[in-house]
C-alpha positions in Angstrom: 62.6 86.8 99.7 60.4 83.7 99.8 61.7 80.2 99.8 62.4 78.9 96.3 61.6 75.3 95.7 64.4 75.2 93.0 67.1 76.3 95.5 65.9 74.4 98.6 68.8 72.5 100.1 71.3 73.6 97.4 74.9 74.5 98.5 75.9 77.8 96.7 79.4 79.1 97.1 79.6 82.9 97.8 83.0 84.4 96.9 82.5 88.0 97.8 85.0 89.5 100.1 84.4 89.1 103.9 82.2 91.8 105.1 80.4 92.1 101.7 78.7 88.7 101.5 76.0 89.1 104.2 73.3 90.6 101.9 73.6 87.9 99.3 74.1 85.1 101.8 70.9 86.2 103.6 69.0 86.2 100.3 70.2 82.7 99.6 69.2 81.5 103.0 65.8 83.1 102.7 65.4 81.2 99.4 66.1 77.9 101.1 69.7 77.5 99.8 72.8 76.9 101.9 75.4 79.6 101.4 79.0 78.5 101.5 81.1 81.5 102.3 84.6 81.4 100.6 86.0 84.9 100.1 88.4 85.1 97.2 89.5 88.7 97.6 90.9 90.3 100.8 90.6 94.1 101.1 93.4 95.7 102.9 94.2 99.3 103.9 96.8 101.2 101.9 100.0 101.9 103.8 100.5 105.5 102.7 97.3 107.5 103.1 99.0 110.8 102.2 97.6 111.0 98.6 94.0 110.3 99.9 94.3 113.0 102.6 95.7 115.4 100.0 92.6 114.9 97.8 90.3 115.2 100.8 91.7 118.7 101.4 91.1 119.6 97.7 87.7 118.0 97.1 86.1 121.4 96.3 88.4 121.7 93.3 86.7 118.7 91.6 83.5 118.7 89.6 82.8 114.9 89.9 84.0 112.1 92.2 83.7 108.5 91.0 83.8 105.5 93.3 84.5 102.3 91.4 83.2 99.9 94.1 81.7 99.6 97.6 85.2 99.0 98.9 86.4 102.3 97.4 83.5 104.1 99.1 84.1 102.4 102.5 87.9 102.9 102.6 87.9 106.4 101.1 85.1 107.9 103.2 86.5 106.3 106.4 89.5 108.6 105.9 87.8 111.6 104.2 84.9 112.0 106.7 87.3 111.8 109.7 88.8 115.1 108.5 86.0 117.0 106.8 82.4 116.9 105.6 81.6 115.9 102.0 81.2 119.1 99.9 77.6 119.7 99.2 78.2 120.7 95.6 80.4 117.8 94.5 78.5 115.3 92.4 79.1 111.6 92.9 79.0 108.7 90.5 79.2 105.0 91.3 78.5 101.6 89.9 75.4 99.7 91.1 73.0 99.3 94.0 75.5 98.1 96.6 77.6 101.3 96.0 74.4 103.5 96.2 73.5 101.8 99.6 77.0 102.4 100.9 77.0 106.0 99.9 73.6 106.6 101.4 74.9 105.1 104.7 77.3 108.0 104.7 74.6 110.6 103.8 75.5 110.9 100.1 72.5 110.6 97.8 71.5 111.8 94.3 74.2 109.5 92.9 74.9 109.2 89.2 74.7 105.4 88.6 73.6 103.0 85.9 70.5 100.9 86.4 70.9 98.0 83.9 74.6 97.1 84.0 77.0 97.8 86.8 80.3 98.4 85.0 82.4 101.3 83.7 81.0 101.1 80.2 77.4 101.5 81.5 78.4 104.5 83.6 80.2 106.0 80.6 76.9 105.7 78.6 75.0 107.9 81.0 74.1 111.5 79.8 75.9 113.1 82.7 79.3 111.6 81.6 79.0 112.2 77.9 80.1 115.9 77.8 82.8 116.4 80.4 85.0 118.8 78.6 87.0 120.9 81.1 85.7 119.1 84.1 88.0 117.8 86.9 87.2 114.2 87.9 88.7 112.3 90.8 88.4 108.5 90.7 88.6 106.5 94.0 89.6 102.9 93.4 91.8 100.0 94.5 95.3 99.3 93.5 95.6 98.6 89.8 92.3 98.0 88.1 90.9 98.7 84.7 91.7 102.1 83.0 88.8 102.3 80.7 86.9 104.8 82.9 89.7 107.3 83.2 90.9 106.9 79.7 87.5 107.5 78.2 86.7 110.5 80.3 90.1 111.9 79.5 89.5 111.4 75.8 86.2 113.3 76.2 88.1 116.3 77.6 88.1 115.8 81.3 91.1 116.1 83.7 91.5 112.8 85.6 93.1 112.1 89.0 93.2 108.6 90.4 93.3 108.0 94.2 94.2 104.5 95.5 92.3 103.8 98.8 92.6 100.1 99.3 94.7 97.1 98.2 93.4 93.7 97.0 95.1 90.4 97.9 94.4 86.7 97.6 93.3 85.2 100.9 95.1 82.2 102.4 92.1 79.9 102.8 92.0 76.1 103.1 90.0 74.7 100.2 89.3 71.5 102.2 85.7 72.4 103.0 84.9 72.9 99.4 86.7 69.8 98.3 84.7 67.7 100.8 81.4 69.1 99.5 82.5 68.4 95.9 83.6 64.9 96.8 80.3 63.9 98.3 78.3 65.7 95.5 77.0 68.5 97.7 78.4 71.6 96.0 75.7 72.7 93.6 76.8 76.1 92.3 79.5 78.8 92.5 78.9 82.5 92.2 81.8 84.7 90.9 81.5 88.4 90.8 84.8 89.7 89.4 87.5 88.5 87.0 90.2 88.8 89.6 88.1 86.9 92.1 87.6 84.1 89.5 91.4 83.8 88.9 92.0 83.7 92.7 89.3 81.1 93.2 90.8 78.9 90.4 94.2 79.0 92.1 92.9 78.6 95.7 91.1 75.3 95.1 94.1 73.6 93.5 94.2 71.0 90.8 91.6 68.7 92.3 89.2 71.6 92.9 89.8 72.9 89.4 88.7 69.6 87.9 85.4 69.7 89.8 85.0 73.5 89.3 85.1 73.0 85.5 81.9 70.8 85.7 80.1 72.9 88.4 77.5 75.5 87.4 79.2 78.9 87.8 77.0 82.0 87.9 78.6 85.3 86.8 77.0 88.8 86.5 79.1 90.0 83.6 80.0 88.7 80.2 83.7 89.6 80.7 83.8 87.2 83.7 82.0 84.5 81.7 84.7 84.8 78.9 87.5 84.4 81.4 85.7 81.4 83.1 85.4 79.7 79.7 89.0 80.4 78.9 90.0 78.6 82.2 88.0 75.6 81.0 84.8 76.0 83.0 82.1 74.3 81.0 78.9 75.3 82.8 79.1 79.1 82.9 75.7 80.9 83.4 75.7 84.7 82.8 73.1 86.5 84.9 71.8 90.0 85.4 73.9 92.4 87.5 74.1 92.5 91.2 72.7 90.2 93.9 69.2 90.3 92.3 70.7 89.2 89.0 72.6 86.3 90.6 69.5 85.2 92.5 67.3 85.3 89.5 69.9 83.3 87.5 70.2 80.7 90.2 66.4 80.3 90.6 65.8 80.1 86.9 68.6 77.6 86.2 67.7 75.2 89.0 64.0 75.5 88.2 64.8 74.2 84.7 66.9 71.4 86.2 64.2 70.4 88.6 64.5 66.7 87.9 67.9 66.7 89.6 67.7 66.7 93.4 70.0 69.1 95.3 73.3 67.4 96.1 
């Protein structure tokens, strides 16, 4: 990516989990921005891997495997592929380019995946998931999470089995580096890529950080996150396209239109 005049010298907070921020941080650096890494979700292994191992043994009994995130792919396949090869006839569905890259890294291609929006609703709109009557579907995910995917497929006649393959937690991070940047006017933007991450970030920066956050441009790749941000009192919420490309385009366009203001 070429250097962007509009992003040159601007400090942009990257809130993706540690280990998943490098691709976007590199894109920001290439564009002349200064990425500020502040992960707001910590991905942890599950304590009981028994259910995951049980599904690994039974993979041939499923018609479709759905991975809800790159985390689900990484944690599930780390266990599954230690014990067996992925069945050649088992179709795989996932959400977005990051998930497709992670699957390809494990040799799994020909993935059912949306191209315009990277959420459960977009996946459910694809032709391959419209008629699933009588099909057995396994969904690899983190603890908790939204139920819309499984509920909709079940309503369409599929048999659904969930497998938890990782846990999410709020990191214990000192917000002082962000507060110092805000205090001297050098924190230009925040990127927030999940509703849970938004809530964690809001709590992690404390009351002083919240006051600054509410006035800081916050870039979000989904309308659901935008609505939660506005509900928390953020006043400069900028919805973008999906994925890293969507966030980058949103940042470039926003700051290009605010070109009269120097980077903080």
